[in-house]
C-alpha positions in Angstrom: 55.6 108.3 144.8 54.5 105.5 142.6 51.3 103.5 142.8 52.1 99.9 143.9 49.2 98.0 142.3 46.7 98.6 139.4 43.5 96.6 139.5 42.0 96.2 136.0 38.2 96.0 136.2 36.4 95.5 132.8 32.8 96.6 133.0 30.0 95.7 130.6 26.3 95.6 131.6 26.9 94.3 135.2 24.8 96.8 137.2 23.4 94.0 139.4 26.9 93.0 140.6 29.1 96.1 140.2 28.5 97.7 143.6 29.4 94.4 145.3 32.6 94.2 143.2 33.7 97.7 144.0 32.8 97.3 147.7 35.3 94.4 147.8 38.0 96.9 146.8 36.8 99.5 149.3 37.2 96.8 152.0 40.8 96.1 151.2 43.1 96.2 154.3 45.7 98.1 152.3 45.1 100.9 149.9 48.2 101.8 147.8 46.3 100.8 144.7 44.3 102.2 141.8 41.2 100.6 140.3 41.0 101.2 136.6 37.4 100.6 135.7 37.0 100.3 131.9 33.4 100.9 130.9 33.2 98.9 127.7 30.2 100.6 126.2 27.7 99.5 128.8 24.0 100.2 128.0 22.6 99.6 131.4 23.3 101.5 134.6 26.9 100.5 135.0 28.3 103.8 133.9 26.3 105.7 136.5 27.4 103.3 139.2 31.0 103.9 138.3 30.5 107.7 138.3 28.9 107.5 141.8 31.8 105.5 143.2 34.4 107.7 141.6 33.0 110.8 143.2 33.7 109.5 146.6 36.7 107.2 146.1 39.9 108.8 144.8 41.5 105.4 143.9 38.9 104.8 141.1 39.8 105.8 137.6 37.2 105.4 134.8 38.1 104.7 131.2 35.1 105.0 128.8 35.3 103.2 125.4 33.1 101.7 122.8 32.2 98.1 123.3 35.0 95.9 122.1 34.8 92.8 124.4 36.6 91.6 127.5 40.1 91.4 126.0 39.7 94.9 124.6 38.6 96.3 127.9 41.4 94.6 129.8 44.0 95.8 127.3 42.7 99.4 127.6 43.1 99.2 131.4 46.6 97.7 131.1 47.8 100.4 128.8 47.0 103.2 131.2 47.9 101.4 134.4 50.5 103.2 136.6 51.1 100.6 139.3 54.3 98.7 139.7 52.1 95.6 139.4 48.8 94.7 137.7 46.0 92.3 138.5 42.5 91.7 137.2 39.1 91.8 138.8 36.0 90.9 136.7 33.2 93.2 137.5 30.8 90.4 138.7 33.5 89.0 141.1 35.1 90.1 144.3 38.6 90.3 145.8 39.2 89.0 149.3 40.1 91.8 151.8 43.8 90.9 152.0 44.2 90.5 148.2 45.9 93.7 147.2 48.3 93.7 150.1 49.2 90.1 149.6 49.8 90.4 145.9 52.3 93.2 146.4 54.0 91.4 149.3 54.6 88.3 147.1 56.0 90.4 144.3 58.4 92.3 146.6 59.6 89.1 148.4 60.0 86.9 145.3 61.2 89.3 142.6 58.8 87.4 140.3 57.4 88.8 137.0 54.2 86.8 137.3 52.3 85.5 140.3 49.3 83.1 140.4 46.9 82.6 143.3 43.8 80.7 144.3 40.2 81.7 145.0 36.7 80.6 146.0 33.6 79.9 144.1 30.8 82.5 144.5 28.6 81.2 146.0 30.7 78.6 147.8 28.3 75.8 147.2 28.5 76.3 143.4 32.1 74.9 143.3 32.5 71.6 141.4 35.2 69.3 142.5 37.3 70.4 139.4 36.8 74.1 140.2 37.6 73.6 143.9 40.9 71.8 142.9 41.8 74.4 140.3 41.3 77.3 142.8 43.4 75.6 145.5 47.0 75.8 144.1 50.1 74.5 145.7 53.0 76.9 146.5 55.9 76.7 144.0 58.2 79.0 142.0 59.4 78.5 138.5 62.4 80.0 136.9 61.0 80.2 133.4 58.6 78.1 131.4 58.4 74.4 132.0 55.9 71.6 131.6 54.8 71.8 135.3 54.0 75.5 134.9 52.3 75.3 131.6 50.0 72.3 132.2 49.3 72.3 135.9 45.7 72.9 137.0 47.2 75.3 139.5 48.1 77.8 136.8 45.2 77.8 134.3 42.7 78.6 132.8 41.7 81.9 134.5 43.5 85.2 133.8 41.9 86.8 136.8 44.0 84.7 139.2 47.1 86.2 137.6 49.1 89.3 138.5 51.9 90.8 136.4 54.9 93.1 136.9 54.2 96.2 134.8 57.9 96.1 133.8 57.4 92.6 132.5 54.3 93.7 130.6 56.1 96.6 128.9 59.1 94.5 128.1 57.2 91.8 126.3 54.1 93.7 125.2 52.0 90.8 126.3 48.4 91.8 125.9 45.2 89.9 125.4 44.4 88.8 121.8 41.3 90.9 120.9 40.5 88.7 117.9 39.5 85.8 120.2 35.9 85.9 121.4 36.2 82.9 123.8 39.2 81.4 125.5 41.3 84.5 125.6 42.4 83.7 129.1 44.1 80.4 128.0 46.0 82.1 125.2 47.1 84.9 127.5 48.2 82.5 130.2 50.4 80.5 127.8 51.9 83.7 126.3 52.7 85.1 129.8 54.3 81.9 131.1 56.4 81.5 128.0 57.9 84.9 128.5 58.1 85.2 132.3 61.6 84.7 133.8 60.1 83.8 137.3 56.5 82.8 138.0 55.4 82.2 141.6 52.3 80.2 142.6 51.0 81.0 146.1 48.4 79.0 148.1 46.5 82.1 149.2 42.9 82.2 148.0 42.5 85.9 147.1 39.6 85.9 144.7 35.9 85.2 144.7 34.7 83.9 141.3 31.0 84.1 140.4 30.5 80.7 138.8 27.6 81.6 136.5 25.5 84.5 135.7 22.8 85.0 133.1 24.1 86.6 129.9 27.8 85.9 130.5 29.9 84.8 127.5 31.0 81.6 129.2 27.4 80.5 130.0 26.3 81.3 126.5 29.0 79.3 124.8 28.6 76.3 127.1 25.1 75.9 125.9 26.6 74.8 122.5 29.2 72.2 123.1 30.1 72.1 119.4 30.9 75.8 119.3 32.9 75.5 122.5 35.1 72.7 121.1 35.7 74.6 117.9 36.7 77.5 120.1 39.1 75.2 121.9 40.7 74.3 118.6 41.2 78.0 117.8 42.9 78.4 121.2 45.3 75.5 120.4 46.2 77.1 117.1 47.0 80.4 118.7 49.1 78.9 121.5 51.0 76.6 119.1 51.7 79.4 116.6 53.0 81.6 119.4 55.3 78.9 120.8 56.5 78.1 117.3 57.3 81.8 116.7 59.2 81.9 120.0 61.1 78.8 118.9 60.0 76.7 121.9 57.2 74.6 120.6 59.6 71.7 120.1 60.3 71.6 123.8 56.6 70.9 124.6 55.3 68.9 121.7 54.1 65.8 123.7 52.3 67.7 126.4 50.8 70.1 123.9 49.4 67.2 121.9 48.2 65.4 125.0 46.4 68.6 126.0 44.7 68.7 122.6 43.4 65.2 123.1 42.0 66.1 126.5 40.9 69.6 125.6 39.1 68.8 122.3 39.2 65.2 121.1 37.8 63.4 124.2 34.5 65.3 124.2 34.3 65.5 120.4 34.3 61.7 120.2 31.1 61.6 122.3 29.2 63.7 119.8 27.2 62.7 116.7 29.0 61.8 113.5 28.5 65.2 111.9 29.7 67.3 114.9 32.5 64.9 115.6 33.7 65.1 112.0 33.6 68.9 112.0 35.5 69.2 115.3 38.1 66.5 114.6 38.6 68.0 111.1 39.3 71.4 112.6 41.7 69.7 115.1 43.4 67.8 112.4 44.1 71.0 110.4 45.5 72.6 113.5 47.8 69.6 114.2 48.9 69.4 110.6 49.8 73.1 110.6 52.7 72.2 113.0 53.4 68.4 112.6 53.4 65.9 109.8 52.1 62.3 110.2 55.7 61.1 110.4 56.6 63.6 113.1 53.6 62.6 115.2 54.6 58.9 115.0 58.2 59.8 116.1 57.2 61.7 119.2 56.5 58.7 121.4 52.9 59.7 122.2 50.6 57.3 124.1 49.1 54.9 121.5 45.5 56.0 122.1 46.5 59.7 121.6 48.4 58.9 118.4 45.4 57.0 117.0 43.1 59.9 117.7 45.4 62.5 116.3 46.1 60.5 113.1 42.3 60.0 112.7 41.9 63.8 113.0 44.5 64.7 110.4 43.1 62.0 108.0 39.9 64.0 107.7 37.8 60.8 107.4 34.4 60.4 109.0 34.6 57.9 111.8 32.0 55.2 112.3 30.1 54.9 115.5 32.1 51.8 116.4 35.4 53.5 115.7 34.4 56.6 117.8 33.4 54.3 120.7 36.7 52.5 120.6 38.8 55.7 120.4 36.8 57.3 123.1 37.0 54.4 125.5 40.8 54.1 125.1 41.5 57.8 125.3 39.1 58.5 128.3 40.6 55.5 130.2 44.1 56.9 129.6 43.2 60.4 130.6 41.0 59.6 133.6 41.5 56.0 134.4 37.8 55.2 135.1 36.3 52.4 133.1 32.9 52.8 134.8 32.8 56.4 133.7 33.6 55.5 130.1 30.7 53.0 130.0 28.4 55.5 131.6 29.2 58.3 129.2 28.9 56.1 126.2 25.7 54.6 127.4 23.9 57.9 127.8 25.4 59.8 124.9 23.3 59.7 121.8 26.3 60.3 119.5 27.8 56.9 120.5 24.6 54.9 120.7 
């Protein structure tokens, strides 16, 4: 008899949270699942905690490997998974008690290859308005990739809110890119959605996401906004290259470029001249790898987006006045709040 669900749990130096994570699996109201706990070279007490749990819980499988990062650990678990379906649980987070049962129910009822679900912040009061909205998806099913699936806040940017059919995984060999140190979830999500023949979004909030913890990769990167935005450019490059290789980038040119303006350029324009020049230069190289200036002009982009992208591919350093004007127009287009534009420009030293 086959296992219905494999829960992939990457583990690296999380001894303070691991018991709580595994306890959330022990408290599931349905138990036809395996938990593949990938010890990614932990140097704290995480390995001992896993061994203790595995001695008493037959549904736990431990995979020990040298440290290779989150993507490497997830891939290692995916490659040995035996379940009909797979989902992810980061080892400082928790699953709600109905999660495993509900994931399998949705797959069985919808014949989907991918499902996406919601979640809660952990602790609840740590949720920003953006995170609360992102973790509260609306129910809908997509018969293949489309703009609504690719660019909705209901479907990104977290891989842990995603479950896959193992048959789909094996057919497309869609794994995490282990060369990306930050933003691997975004690249994975876009790759999965491009290949899935049916993706179902459910309203159920099945996951508890620990918003911050000391020493996490996301908290470390966020301390350096310049490095974060350069990482965002690398994400764009990987997604665009993948879609170009699949022959479908042309179907999503305008939303892809609008996403680049929101994901990178908007915040880059707030920075000082040196950081802005570096980030926009990297963005310009990424854009120029797929589109010429003439092609950009022919796409019918919003005028403010086109001006920003043309400035990026020009490689020129932008004056403070030019950056202020570009930022004001772009931010107003993206978010429609003039008061916010003035407030951000007023307190940001890069635009003073």
